[in-house]
N, C-alpha and C positions, 0 to 999 in steps of 0.2 A: 591478390594484390593488396598490400598493406597501405593504409592511408592514415594521415594524421587526424586525430579527433578534432571536432569543432572547438572553438574557444570556450563555449559553455560546457562542453564535455570535459575539457581539461580542468575547468574550475572545480569539478567535483572530485578530482583525483586526490586520494589521501596523501598525507605528507610522506608516508613510506611508500612512494609510488612504485618502487621496484618490486613490491610484494603484490601488486595488483596487475592482473593480466588484462591487457587492452587489445581489442580487435576491432576492426572497422570493416563494414561491408562496402561494396563499390558505390561511388557517388551516383546519385540519380538526379533527375530534373527536380526543380523546386517542388516540394511536396506540401500539401495542406497538413494541418495538425492532426486530423483524423488519419491521413495516410501514414504519418510518422508513427502514430500510436499503433496502427495495424502492423507496420514493419517490426516494431519492438515486440508486439504480441506474438507474431508468427515465429520470430526468433526464439522466444521463450518456450514455445510449444515443442521445440526441438529437444528440450529436456524431458519431455514426456515419452515414455516407452510403453509398449504393450504390457499389460498386467499390473500397471501401477495404480495406486490410489492417489488421486490428485485433488488438491484444494483449489476450488474455483472462486476467484476473486470477484469483487463487485466494483462497478464503475465503467466509464466509457472505454478505457483502455483494456481492462480485463475482459470486457464483453467480446472484444475481437479475439482474444485467446480462447474463450469458451466456444465461439463460433468455429474457430479453426479446429479445435478438438472434435467437435461434432462432425465437421466435414471429413476429417481423417478417419473417424469411426465409420462413417457412411461409405467411404471409399475402400474400407478394409485395410487401410494403412496403419491403423491402430486397432488393437483388439483387447478385450477384457479390461477395459478401463472402468474405474469407479470414481465418480466425482463427489466431492464433499462441498456443497455450496456455502457461501458466506452470507447469504441474504435470501429473502423470499424472492426478490427480483431475479437473482442469479439462478435460484432453484427453478423458477418458471422458464427462464431462457434455456437452461440445460435440459429440462424435461421436454421442451418443444423440439430440441435437437436429437432426442433419443439417447442422451447420455445416461447410463445407469447411475443412480444416486444413492448416497448413504449419509448418515450423520456421524458425528464423533462417537456417539454411543455405540454404533455398529462398527466403525473403523477408527479406533483411537490413535492409530499411527499411520501417517501419510508419507508417501515417498517424496512428493514435491507439491508446492503451492505456488500459484501464479497470480499476481495481483498488481495493481497500479499503486501509485503514491501521489500525494499532493505536493510534497517537497522531498528533496533528497539532498543531504549535506555531504561534505567531503569524506566523512567516515562511513558513508552508506547507511546512516541512520535516517529515518524517514518520518514524515507526518502523514497520517492517513485518517480517513473518517469524514471527509467533507460530504461524502455521499450517504452518511448516516449509519454505515454498517460496521463501525470500528470494533465493537465488542466481538462479534462473530468472526470478523476477519482476524483479529488477534488470536482468538482461541484456535482457529484452524491453522493459522500460520505457525503458531508455537508448537503445534502437534506435528509439523512437517519436518522431515529430515533435511529438506532444502527449500528455501524460500527464494523464488525468483521474482524480482521486482521489475516492472516494466513502465517506462516513462518516455515522454518526449523531452527534449532538452529545455523546454520552458519551465520545467519543474525543479531545475537545479538551483540551489541556494548555498550561500557561504555558511549559513547557520540556520538551524530550525527556527521557524517563526519569521524568517527573513523575507518571505513573500508579502508580509503584512495581511495575509488572508487568514482564514479561521484555523485555529488549532482546537479541535473539538474535545469536549469532556462529556461522557455519558453519565447522567445522574438519575437517581430515582425521582419520581414525581413528588413524593411527600416533601413538603416544605422546600420546594425548589428555589424560592427566592432567598431563603436562608443559606442554602448551599452555594448559590451563585455569588452571594456577597462574600462568603468565606473564601471562595476561589479567588475572587478579585483582590482580596486582602493578603494573600500569601506573599511573603517576602521573595520567594523563589521565582515568582512571575510578576514582580513589581513593575508597575507601569502598563500592564496589559489592560485592555478593555474587555469586560465580560458581558456577553449578550446571550439571552435565551433564544435559541433557534426557533423561528416561527414557520408555520405552514398556513399562509393566509393570515387570518386573525386569531388562529389558535396555535399553541405550542406544537412544534414538530414532535412526533412520537416515533421512536425506533421500532424495529421488529421485535424488540424485547419489552415493549411498552414503557420505555424510559424516555426522558427528555435529554436534550443536548444543550450544553452551554458552550458557545464558541468564544475562545480567547483570541484577541487580536493584539499583535505586538508591533510597535513602531521600529524596534531593533531586535535582532535575533536573541533568543533565550540564552542567557549567559552560561548556565549549567543545566543541560537537558536532563541529566540523571538526577540531580537534586530536585528539579521541578517535578519529575516523574514521581519520586518518592513522596514529596510533599502533597501533591494532588491526590495520590492514592491513599494517603493517610487520613484524608477527610471523610468523616461519616457522610453517607449519602452519595459518594462518588462510586460509580460502577467501574469505569476504566477511562482511559484517555487515548488520544490519537498519536502519542509519541511511541513509535515502534523502534526501540533502541536495541542494538546488538542482535538484530533478528534477520536482516537481509543477508543472504549468502551470495547472490548474484544480482547485479543491477544492469538491466539492458536499456540503453539510452539511444533513442532515435533522434538524429539531427540532420543538418544540411549535408554533412559529409557521409552519411550512412548510419549504420548501427554500431555502437560501441558497447562492449561487454566488460564490466568491471566485477571482480570477485573479491570478497572479503578475504584478507590474508589468512585468518584463522577461523575455522568453522565455529558456529555458535555452539554453546554447551547446553544440552538438555538436562 
């Protein structure tokens, strides 16, 4: 049975909507945000087949996908899976579920990666990294033939930065105040507020021993590609949470069920 997508899901539809495949699952009773995340995650795991090398994302939504893969392995419905985790947290979760693991050094080419996002815009570009794992997430997902992004419809925005929540930038610890100020002064992110992410009374430290500067925008970023290039050009910046031209499939769970959107043209490696 085909159903119309929710208003929020329709908002993320690219302008060339005819090039995007839309599907909806049957309507269910009112679901909590965690239940919506679980629906999206389970749908994403349908892209995983036996024998695949799979990128395992980080965050509350991705955790449901990792749990599902572990369950299917235990039941024998998936076999010969190798997972490549994007954080220490995901590594520990996958290990506890008995999922065989590797790194990019051992498995440089992945079949699929499944991960959540903090924002999704109409072009299926996303913001990631509020959980602090953006560098490893980007490395693993760039190495994947297919990147399946899973969200609930609260993550949909008209433009990146539109949620007014953090767009993270991972930076080296050395002279971090200097780097933070240079980020805040970039014309491409004019008007943003730059804050060093804290963990209690100390700076938050990533799995890679770096710091994170969170950029907050009152209005969406005018040109995400220009902002990406300008941020990466700064000495001291490791990477940022703009994941542009990377998502192949976005699975969105909302009040009307699960909607699947596909990028019209696969990303180029």
